[in-house]
C-alpha positions in Angstrom: 43.4 -71.4 -80.7 46.4 -71.0 -83.9 50.0 -69.3 -82.6 51.3 -66.5 -84.8 54.8 -64.5 -83.9 54.3 -61.4 -85.8 57.2 -59.3 -86.1 56.7 -55.0 -86.3 59.1 -52.2 -86.4 56.4 -49.6 -88.5 52.4 -49.8 -86.4 51.0 -47.7 -89.7 53.2 -50.1 -92.3 52.3 -53.9 -90.2 48.4 -53.0 -89.6 48.3 -51.6 -93.3 50.0 -55.1 -94.5 46.9 -57.2 -92.0 43.8 -55.7 -93.7 45.5 -56.5 -97.0 46.2 -60.2 -95.8 42.7 -60.1 -93.6 40.4 -58.5 -95.5 40.4 -62.0 -97.7 39.6 -64.7 -94.8 36.2 -64.6 -91.9 39.4 -63.4 -88.7 39.4 -66.8 -86.2 40.3 -66.3 -82.9 44.3 -66.1 -82.6 47.1 -65.5 -80.2 49.0 -63.2 -81.8 52.4 -62.7 -80.5 53.9 -59.7 -80.9 57.7 -58.8 -81.2 58.7 -55.6 -82.2 61.7 -54.4 -83.5 62.4 -50.9 -82.1 64.7 -48.3 -84.7 68.2 -48.3 -84.0 69.8 -45.4 -82.8 73.1 -44.8 -84.7 76.4 -45.3 -82.1 77.4 -42.3 -82.6 74.2 -40.9 -80.0 75.8 -43.5 -76.5 77.7 -39.5 -77.4 75.1 -38.1 -76.4 72.3 -39.9 -75.1 72.4 -42.1 -72.1 71.8 -45.6 -71.6 68.8 -45.2 -69.2 67.8 -42.5 -71.5 67.9 -44.6 -75.3 66.0 -47.8 -73.0 62.7 -44.9 -72.0 63.1 -44.2 -75.2 62.5 -47.7 -76.7 59.4 -49.0 -73.6 57.9 -45.0 -74.9 57.8 -46.4 -79.1 56.7 -49.7 -77.7 53.7 -48.3 -75.8 53.3 -46.2 -78.7 53.8 -48.9 -81.3 51.5 -51.8 -79.9 48.6 -48.5 -78.8 48.2 -48.0 -82.8 48.7 -52.2 -83.1 46.2 -53.7 -81.0 43.1 -52.4 -81.6 43.9 -54.7 -85.3 44.9 -57.6 -83.6 42.0 -58.2 -81.4 39.5 -57.9 -83.3 37.1 -61.7 -83.4 38.7 -62.3 -80.1 41.9 -62.4 -80.6 44.8 -62.6 -77.8 48.1 -60.0 -78.0 51.0 -61.2 -76.2 53.6 -58.2 -76.6 57.6 -57.7 -76.4 60.3 -55.8 -78.0 63.0 -57.3 -79.3 66.5 -57.3 -77.3 68.7 -60.0 -78.5 69.2 -61.8 -82.1 66.0 -62.5 -84.4 66.4 -65.6 -85.1 67.3 -66.5 -81.6 64.0 -64.8 -80.2 62.0 -66.7 -82.5 63.5 -70.2 -81.1 62.4 -69.2 -77.3 58.8 -68.1 -78.3 58.6 -71.3 -80.1 59.7 -73.6 -77.2 57.2 -71.3 -74.9 54.3 -71.5 -76.9 55.3 -74.3 -79.5 57.1 -74.9 -82.1 54.1 -74.8 -85.2 53.6 -71.8 -84.0 53.5 -69.6 -87.9 56.1 -66.1 -87.5 55.0 -63.4 -90.0 57.5 -60.7 -90.9 55.6 -57.7 -90.5 58.5 -54.7 -90.5 58.9 -52.1 -93.3 61.2 -53.1 -96.3 63.8 -50.5 -96.4 66.1 -49.7 -99.7 69.4 -50.7 -99.3 69.9 -52.5 -96.2 69.5 -56.6 -95.7 66.7 -56.8 -93.4 67.4 -59.8 -90.0 65.4 -63.1 -90.5 63.5 -63.6 -88.3 63.2 -67.4 -88.4 65.1 -70.4 -90.5 62.2 -70.8 -92.7 62.2 -67.2 -93.8 65.7 -66.2 -95.0 67.6 -62.6 -95.7 65.9 -60.0 -97.8 68.0 -60.3 -100.6 69.6 -56.9 -101.4 68.3 -54.5 -103.7 70.4 -54.6 -106.9 68.8 -51.3 -107.7 69.8 -50.0 -103.9 71.8 -46.4 -104.3 72.9 -44.7 -101.8 71.7 -41.5 -100.3 75.4 -39.3 -100.4 75.4 -40.8 -104.8 71.5 -39.8 -105.3 72.6 -36.4 -103.9 75.7 -36.4 -106.0 73.6 -37.3 -109.2 70.0 -34.6 -108.0 72.9 -31.8 -107.4 74.6 -32.9 -110.9 70.8 -32.5 -113.0 70.0 -29.0 -110.9 73.6 -27.5 -112.3 72.5 -28.6 -115.9 70.1 -27.0 -115.6 70.7 -24.0 -114.2 73.4 -23.8 -116.6 72.0 -24.0 -119.9 
């Protein structure tokens, strides 16, 4: 059974991504090693939420994500092993390859984010380039406000 390391940060996006890839070929049994990357919380949230509350939220997010992903991944007799990402992703990939074999395929099924370069998951996966056209939210909002003001002024 082939080992495949799958990085996920959004269950709906990953399910869609997997269904597009699996539609082409007959599913062969795979041992999926799912690494769930929980959304980051801002550093300011530590003022209002305790560390245990944040860890509790991450655990609930992980359970909900795996509840959605597991039926899709377990098709065709595949096995699923899941873990929550707690360290840098390159280090996580290195550790998983030591445990499950260096030939383990790495798939990055994280949702791309506008204006944000995603952390690389493996040395053969270069970091995603930041889009030249990415526009900060404040600049886009200001532009929309100016367009609205000129339309209302006429």
